[in-house]
N, C-alpha and C positions, 0 to 999 in steps of 0.2 A: 667627628663632626665634619662631614664632607660638604663641600660647597662647589658643585658644578651646576650651572644654571641657577641654583638657589642655594643660599647658605645652609639651610636646614630642611627645606621642604622639597620632597621628591615628587614628581608628577607621576600618577598612575592613571591609565586610561580607564574610562567606564566601559565595561564589557558589553556584549550585545544584548544581554538580558539582565534584569535587576538581580535575579537569584544568583547569577554566576559572576557578578561584577567584582573587579579587583578593588583593593583598598585605594582610596584617594591619597591618603597620607600614611606614612609609617606612624606608629604611636610615638608622639612627641611628649616628653614630660614638660611640666609647666616652666621649669627653669630654662630648657633649651629654647623654647619659643621666645622667652625674654632675652636670651643671649642675642638672638637675631634682631629683636626690636631695639634693644637698649645698649648692647655692648659693641656690636660691629660698627666700624667707622662709617661716618656719614659724609655724603657729598652735600655741602652746605653753601648758601649764598653769603654767610658770614663766617668769620674766623672760628676755628676750633683747634684745640690741643696746642697751645703755645709752648715754645721751647726757647730758652736763652742760649745765645752763643757764649762760649767760654770766656770771651773777653767782655761780656756784658753790653755789647754795642748793638746787637741785633736780636730780634725775636722772629723765629720761624713759626709758621702755622699752616694749617690746611684750609683751603677755601676753593670753591668752584672746581673741585677735582684735581687741584694742583697743590704743591707745597710752595709757599711764598716766604719772603723775609722782608721785614720792615725795620727801619731804625727804631731804637727803643723810645725815642721821643715822638715817633710818628713821622709820616711823610709818604713817600712813594713806596708802594709794595711791589716787589720784584718777584716774578714767577721763576722758580727753579726747575720746574718740570713742564711737560706738555703731554697731550694725548698721544695714543688712544687710551692708555691706562688712566684710571683714577688714582690719586695719590693722597695719603693721609698720614697722621701721627708722626710728625717729624721728631727726630732726636739728634742733637748735634754731637759730633765726635769730640773726644776730649781735646784734640789738637785744633779743632775748629775748621778743618778742611773738608769734612764730609758730613752729610746728613742721612741718617738711616730713616726709613719710612716703611709704611705698609702700602700695598698697591693692589688694585683690583683690575685684572685684565681677563676678559672673556669669562667673567663670572667666577674667578678664582682669586682668593685673597692670599698674597704672599708678602715676603719681606724683601726690600731692596735698599740700595744706597745711591746717592747722587752727590756730586760735587757741591760744596757750599756756594760756588759761583754759578751753579746751574749746569744743565747738560743732560746727557743720556743717563737713564736710570739703569744701574746694574741689578739684575734680579738675583737675589741670594738664595731663595728657596723656591722650589717648584713642586709643591705637594698638592694633591687634590683636596686637602682639608684646610681649615681656617688657620692662617698664620698672620698674627697681628701684634701690635704693641711692642715694637723693638726698643730696646734701651742698650746703651753702650757699656761694655766693661771699662773700668777706669783706665786700663792700659791701652785701650783702643784696638786690641787684637781680636776682639770678638763681640758678639751681641747676645743679649738675652731677649727672648720673645715668647709669646703665648701661642700655643697651637692646639688644635682639636684632633691631632693625628692619632691619638690613643682612644678616642671616643668621647672624651670630655676635655675641657680646657685645662691645660697644664703648662708649666713654665720650663723652657728649654734654653740651652746655651748653643751658640753657633760659633765655631772657630772659623774666622775669615780666611785663613790660609788653607786649611784642609777641607773646609765646608762640613766638618763633622758636626752632627746634631746630637746633643746629650741631654737626657732628662735632668732637671734640677729640682723641681717640686712636682710630684705626682701623687695625688691623694684623692680620696672620695670627693665627689662634687667637682667644682670648678676652682681653679687658681688663676688669677689674672692681675693686672695692674702692677707689674714688677717695677721695683725701684731699687737701685744699687746705692749703698751708702758712699759718701765721699771718699772714704779710705778703701773702698772695694771689698771690705771684709764681710758685709752683711747684706742680705737680700730682704727687702720688705715687699709685701704683696698682700692682696686680698684673697682669702681662702675661707672655705666653709667652716662653720663652728658647729660641732655636733650638738644636736638638740636645741639649736637656736634658729630663729627665723631670719630671712633675708639672704643676701648673696655672700655674706661672710664678714669677718673682722680683719683688722690689720695684724698680720703675722710678721715676725722677723726670724730669719734663718741665718746662722753663721755659715759662711761659705768656706770650703765647698760642701761639707757633709754634716753640718751641725743639725741639732734638733730644733725644729721650729717652735717658737714660743708666741702665744697670743699676747699682743701688746695692747689692743683696744678692740672692743666689740660694740657695735650698734647694728640695728636692722638695716643693712645697706641694700642698695639697689643698682649695682653696676656703675656707681658714680663716685665712689670714695677716692680713688686714685691718689694714694699718698705720695708726697714729694718731700725728700729729706731737706732739712736745713743744712747749710754748708758746714756747720760744726758737727753734724751727725747726732745732735742731741734730741731732735724732735722731728715730727712729721707735720706738714700742712696737708690737710685732706678736705674732702667735701662731706659735710654732715647733713643729715636729713631729719634730725630729731625735732625740728620745729616745723615739719611739713613743708619746708622749702629748702632747696640746696644752698648751703652757705659754706664759706671757708672757715676752717677751725684748725687749731694746733694742739697737739698732744705729745707728751714726752715719749721717747722711743721705747722706754721700759713700761709704759702704761701710766695711767693716771686720769685726771679729769681734763677733758678738752675745754679750750677757750674759743668761743666763736670770734671770728675776725670780721665778718661781713653780716649785714642785716637787711639786705635788699628785699624788696617786695616780691621779686621773682627768684631766679636761680643763678647761682655762680657755679662754674665748672672748671675742671682741669687746671689746678694751681701749679705754677712753676716758680720756684724761688730763685731770685737773682743770684749770680755767683758770689756777690759780696754780702748776701743775706739781708739786704735792706728793703727789698721790694718783692712783691708777688705779682706775677702776670697771671691773668685768668680770663675766662670769657663769661659774659653775662647775657641773658636773654630778656632783660628788662624792657626792651623795646620790641620784642618779637623775635627778629633774627638775632643771632649771636653777635656780640661785639667784643673786641679786644679791649681789656681793661687793665689797670694797674692800681695797686693799693700798697701803702707802707706795710712793713712787716708786722707792725703792731695792730693793723686792722684799720677799718674805716669804710667810707662809702664807696670808694673806688672811682678813678677818673679814666675816661676813654683814652686809648692810644689811637690818635686819628690816622686813618688811611686816606691821604689826600688824593691819591691817584693810584692806578695799577699799570704795571708794564708786563704784558704777557710775552711769552716766548715766540708767539706766532702772530701775524697780522690779524686784526679783528675789525669787525664792522658791527653795525646795529640793524636790528629788525624791529620795525614798529608795526604791530598787527592788531586787528580787531577781530573779535569772535562775534558773529552776527546770527540772528535767527532768520527765518524765511522772509520776514517783513523788513529785513535790513536793520533791525534794532540790535544794539549790543546786548549780549547775553553771557552770563558766566559759563565757563566751560573748563574741562580738563585738557591740558596741552601736553603733548608728547612730541619731542623733537630729537633729531640727530644731526649734529653739525659735521662739518667737513673732516674733522679729526676723529669721527666715530663716537664722540661722547655726547651726552645730554647736558643741557644747561637750564638754569632758571633765572628769571630776572632778579636784579638786586632787590632785596627786601621780601622776596616770595619764598615759600617753603618748597624746597627741592625734596621730592619723595621718590620711593621706588616700590614697585609691586614685586614681591619676592618670587611668586610662582612663574613669572615670565621675565624677570629682571628688567621690567619696563620702568624707566624714569619718567616722572611727570611733575607738573605743578598746576595749580588752579589759577585761572585768570578771571577777573571780575567783569570782563567784557572787552578788555584791551590789555596789551602788554608791550613793553619796550625792553629789548634784551641785547646784550653784547655777546657775540659768538665769534669763533674763528672765521675768517673770510673764506668764501667758497660756497659750495652747495649746502643748503640747509633744508632738510625734510621735516615738515610739520604735519602732525595729525591732531585734530581737535575732536573731542568727544563730549557728549552731554547725556549721560544715562543710557537707557535702553530704547528710548522712543525716537531717537534722532540718528540719522545716518552719519557716521564719522566723516568729517571734512578733511581733505588733504591738500597740501600744496608744497611745491619745491621752489625755492628762490635762490638766486645767486647773490650772496652777500658781498658787497664791495669793501675792500680794505679801506679803513679810515672814513667810511661814509655810511649812509643809512638807506634802507629800502623799506617800502611800505607794502603790506599785504592784508587783504581781507579774507576771512574764512567763514563761509556761510553754511550753517547747519540746516539740512532739510529734514522734515519729519518722516520717520518710518511709519508711524501710526500715532493717532491722537487719542490716547486712552482717556484723558480727562473729559473729552467730549462725550464719552460713553459712561461717565460716572466712575471710572477707575482711577485711583490716585496712589502713587507710589509712596512707600514709607520704609523705615528701617526700625525694627523693634529693639535693636541692641547696638548702641554706639557708646563710645567713651570720649570725653574731651581731654581733661587733664589726667595723663596716665604716665608720669615719669619721663616724658619726652623732653628733648632739649630745646624745642621750639617754644617761644613765649606766646602762646595762643591768645588771640584777641577775639572779641565778638565779630569783628569784620572777617577775620580768618575763618571762623566757624561757619558763618553764614555763606561765605564764598564757597567753601567746600561743599556745603549742602546744596546750594544753587547750581554749582558746576556739575553736580551729578544728577540734577533734576529729582532730588529726594524732596517730596512735598511735606512729609511728616517725619521728623528725625527725633528719635527717643534716645537721649543721652542719659546713661545710667551711672549714678554715683555708687561706689562700692568700696570694699576694703580688700587690699592685696596683702595677704598675711595680716599684719596689724596696721598697715599704712592706709590712709584714706586716699582713694583715687577719685578725683573730682572735688567739687566744692559743695559741701552739704547745704550751704546757704542758697544754692541755685535751685533747690527743690522748693518752689514757691506756690505750687498748687494750680498753676495755670501756665500756658505757653510763655516763652521768653518774650519780653516786651517788644522786641524788634521783629517778632514773627509777622508774616503776611501770608495770604493764601498761597503764595508761590513757595514759601519756605516756613513751615511751622516747626519750631524747635521747642522741645519740652524736656525737662530734667526730672527723672524719677530714680528708680533704685534697682540694683541687682543684688539679690540675696544670694550669697555664696556659701554653700554648705558642703560638707564632705560627701553628700549624697546627691549632688547636682546643683546647678545654678538656675535661678528663677528670675524672670523679669516681672517687676511690679510697676505697671504703667498707669499713668493718670493719677498719681498720688497727690493728695493735698499737702502731706507732710511725710517726712521720712518715717519708716517703720523700723524700730530698733529691737534687738541688735541686727546688724546687717551681715553677720557671719555666724557660722557654726562649724565645729569640727576642725578648728585651727589650733594646732598643737602649741603648747606653752602659753596659751592665753586662757582667760577665764571662760572662754567659749570653745574649749577643746573637745567637749562631748559631742557625740553624734546626736543630731536632732533633726526632726522633720521640720519642714517649712510651714507647718500648719498655722502657727500663730501669725506669721507674716502674710500668708495668703488670705487668711480670714480678715486681717486688718486692712488689707488692700481692698477687699470686697466691701468692707464697711465704709471705706472712703469713696466708693464709687469707681474704683479702678479695675483693671483687668490683670490677670496673671498668666504666665506661660513659662515654657521650658526652653532654656537657651542652650545653643550648641549641644544637642542632646547626646549623640553617640558618634564616636570618632572611628568606628570600624563596623563592618557588617554584623548583624545581630541574628545569626542563624540559630543559636541556641540560647536558652535562658541565661547561661553563665556569661554570655557576651553582653547582656544587658543588666547584669546584677549589681553594677557599681552605682546605679542611679535609682532613686526612690520614686521615679515618675509614675510607674504603675500603681504604687501605693497611694500617691497623692491624688491621682485621678479617681481611684475607687473611693476616696474620702470626700469626693465632690469638688476638688480644686483643679484649676487649670482651664484657661480659655483658648490658648494658642500654643503652637508647637513649631519651633524653628526647624522645619525640614531642611532648609538650606542655611548654612553658616560657614564662615571661612575656616574655623577651627574644628569642624566636625565633618562627618562623612555622610553625604546625601544618601548613599546606599543603605547604610545601617539605620539612619534616621527614618527614611521612607519605609523600610521594613517594619519598624516599630510603629510608625504612624498608621500603617494599614491595620496592624493588630489592635491598636487603640480604637480605631473606627469599628472594627469587627466586634469589639467588646461593648459597643453602644455609646462611646463617648463622642459628643458633638464638639470636635476640636478643630480649630482653624489651622490650616497650613500657612505658615508664615516664614519669613526670612529675616535674619538679623546678622549683621556683618561681624560684630564684636571687633571692631577696628578702632584704635585710638587715634585721635585727631592731631596730637602733637608729637607723634613718633615718626621718624623719617622713613623707616623701613616698614611700611604698612599700606595695605590697599585703601582706596577711598571709601567714604560712606556710601551705602547703597550697593556695595559689591554683592551682598546677599540681601535682597529686599522683598518687601511685602506690597502687593497691590491689593487695595481694598475698594469694594464697590459701595460708594456713598450715595445715599438718597438726598438730593438737594445740594446746596453749596458745601464746599469743603470747610470743615472746622475740625479742630483736634478731637472734640468729643464725638463728632459724627464719624470720624475715622476709627476711633476706638470701638464705637458701637458696631461698625461694619465688621471689624476684626472679630469681635465677640460673637457676632451672628454667623461667622464662617463665610462671609462674602469675600473670599480672598483667593489669591494664588501667590505662591512663593517662587522666587526665581533668582538665578545668577546671571540671567541675560535674556532667555526666550520670553516673549510676551504670549501667554497661553490663555485663550478664552474658550470656555466650554459651555455648550448648550444642550440640554436634554428636554425635548418637548417644550421648548421656550422657557425652560427654567435654567437658572444659573447657580454657580456654587453658593451654598448656604440656603438654597431653597429646598422645599420638600414637595414630592409628588405623592399624593395620597390616592390609592387605588383600592377597588373592591376585588374580591376573588374572581368575579366574572370579567374584569377588565383585561385587555390584551397583556400578554407576557413579554412582548417585544417593545422596545423603545428606540427612538431615533436619536443618535448622538451626533453632534456637530462640533468640530474643533477648528480653531483658527489660531495658528502659531506663526508669529513673525519674530525674526531675530536678526541682530546685527552680526551675529556669528553663525556659521553653518550649523544645520541640524542633521542628525542621523535618523531620528524617528520621533513620533508621538505615540504614546501608548494609552489606550483606554483601559481603565482598571475598574473591575466590578468585584466588590467584596474582597479586595486584595489580590485578585487574579487578573493578569493581563489577558484580555479577551480579543483585542484587535490592535494592530499596529499600522501606522501610516508613515510613509517616507516622502521626502521632498521630490518635486519634479525638477524642472530646469533651474529653478531658483532654490539654492540650497538653504536659504534662510527663511523659506516659507513652506508651511505644511497646512493645507486646509482640506476639509472633506467631511464626509458623514459616514456613519455605520449604524447598523441595527444590532442591538444587543438583547440578549434574552435574560429576563429576570422573572422567573416563575413565582417567586415569593417576594419578600422584602429585601432591601439591600441598599447599597450606595454605589454611585458612579463618580469616578474622578478621572483626571488625565494628567500625564506627565510628559515632558519633552526632554530629550537628551541629545547632546552633540559632542563632537570631539574637542579637545583643548584648542583654544584660539586666543590670540593676544587681545582681542576686544573684550574678553571676559577676564576679570581680575581674580576670580576664583579659579579652581583647577579646570573646570569644563562647564559648558552650558548645561543647565539643569533647571527644570521648572516643575512644580507640582501644584495642582489645584486642590482646594478644599472640595469635599464631596457634595453632590446633589443626592439627597436621601429619598429613597423610595419606600414608602410605608404602605403595605397591603393589609387590608382588614384591620387597621389600627395597631398592628404589631410591628415593631421595629426589628431590624436584623440583629442577631447575636450569633457568634461562633463559639462553640464549646471548646474547640481545639485551641483557638487563640486565647480564650479565657484561661485555659489550663496552662498555656505558656506564661501568661502574665502572673498567674498564681505562683508558678515556680519562681519567677523573678522576685516576687514579694518574699517568698520563703528564703531566697538567697540573700536578699537585703537584710533580713532579720539575722540570718546566720553570720553575716559579715559584721554587723554591729555587736552581736553577742561575743564574737571572738575578740574584737578589739576591746570590749569591756571598758569603755570610757565613761560610764555612767557617773553622774555627780551624786545620785541618790537612788535608793530603791524605788522611790516614787517616779523618778524620771524613766527608769527602766520599765516600770509597769505601764506608764502612759504610752510609751512607744509600743510595747507589746499589745496593748489594747487597740491601738491604731492598726497594727498588723492584723489582728483578728477581725476587725471590721472590714478591712480590705479583703481578707481571705473569704469572708462570708459573701461579699459581693461577687467574687469570681466563682465561688461554689454554686451560688444561685444560678448564674448563667450556665454553668456546666450541667446542672441538673435539669434546666428548663429547655436549653437550646439543643437542636440536633447536632450531632458531630459534623464537623466540616469535611 
């Protein structure tokens, strides 16, 4: 699990042609992605990971990129570290003189140690992989920590004298959250449980070489973090059995846990006091995390007040406004770098980071007031893809404040032309540590200029992500034409994920193919897709393919060709953070060549309460709406194919005064050449725009003196029927929160003599994919009944008949 530039995501450039393009991402399994989002330490504006001093007088915690300490009763928080590194996860040495921590310097996570009185941090590991979660051996001579240096997360020991690193727990899956018993004889940790869902149960291992025993299991999600009681008889940990993170206690040898907190939101990171009477923890009940204390027997919890902060460097304040061209406040994304090389966020705002570029950011509703180290501060403000980023540098005076205005100028006004941005695939509540509010949600959407945001409730394993009660059959009551928020559903099966947009009510079940549940069988999404259509909604395919699809075997993991042949599917997310635009565009071309009228769309699949995640609209859909913008009008435009999908470039296509989603009907005697016009504008540089006819690139355009603009026209030959689309490609750039700029339009269809275009070779490719899907589910043999198997087989035969009909009727491509 290497982390240079990004913890898990490696950048791969798009090659000069679609056919020869490199992989955008390596293949990441579901658990690794969640390691990055949920386990890696966070830079926060509120306290995280409290740790008691051995004398019970102080609590150390991480906040604003530093490790701090505060008296147990509250008061002034004193910073022990300073930039340029970010510091996390403090652990007090047994003698109280030092604090171990994890640190992020130049995009690399390592373990270090600092004096309990503050000072320079001594770096203890220097490995290109993730090193986090240090805890002390009781004799103070060494540390235990978690590292990804073997390819998965395992637990190691570090001898402080020799710097020798030795594996302690290495097993399939991930092992993390180490905790050493008070007598130093036993290691507790979270580790995978074979055949069970989640990130693992609480295991105990006698040191140094005992056999681990499972003490307690529930479906955890990187939050359990067991803490020993001082007598070594039990663990306090975080339980999620009630769909909220609460503190609980369970005997060390197993048994029934007892919940200790019952707050409406989440409690994290329990730390038991040395005398065993109290538990320090953090809560997100108000949004940002807050340091809390509760008696050992449980209760509501009381805040540990932080009355003031004493940083290790002089600081000042910046008061800023983010303005539109008319001088009015407008929500925007803010990215800044202070004089110490670090990023900061205002108190009470959500500090986040974009992994692919390691860009830290926060969302401002139109203004912000922030404390930063004195000296030069560089600020960049962004608002989606239609505004030119605004930049400013200010000199922050120590102990004083400076004011600055940042004005965003429009690059292009697409709503004036009827084009409105949206995101087909977002999540709000997704196991993050931020206590998301409606204000937060709408600020995020407005800051990115996402006019229609579809938040999808789903299940991750057997845990609900999102709130089912939010699916109310209409947009959120706080929606306006500037930001329409709607909650619908993601159906997650073993054969692909599907977006069900515009639902009046949830369609159940919301999962299939999930092992150890009643829905472990492979199943098509047929019932869910039919039910969505009956409710007046639209359906589509989310983050479709995460690698190029040169051969049927590359595409055989998803049932999408089968679903389309059965008459399902309105849109296809050609762009998505967790998929590959190359592979998805290849399959999109094949689907169009098989006659499917499928809209090109973009869905970010980003969670709004997770700190290490790109913003909404990173991968977005522009839809051309007739008349005023409403949610229903936007969905109708998507269904009609009046769209383009993009990670940044704004790409308009015109063929003989027709636009994507339109149809050009010709007779045999009509000309075989058509004039194509493209207009591409981008806040990031572009390399080319490609004109695609029936899946083949027939013309390329490159930028002139302005690398962000490509406009022009070309004449293309279509002797028969077909379709015409365009795509834009650029090199990686910090203005793009996905890997690289990429845009794809829906097609303009050309129908000559009343006959639409079909490709026999592409139909044969998709037929092979259908056969591979059937082979896959047959080999797994998860059928609940013979009838279920026969229903699936009958669906396969209907799809095969569809493609056979094309093969027999269409000329070979």
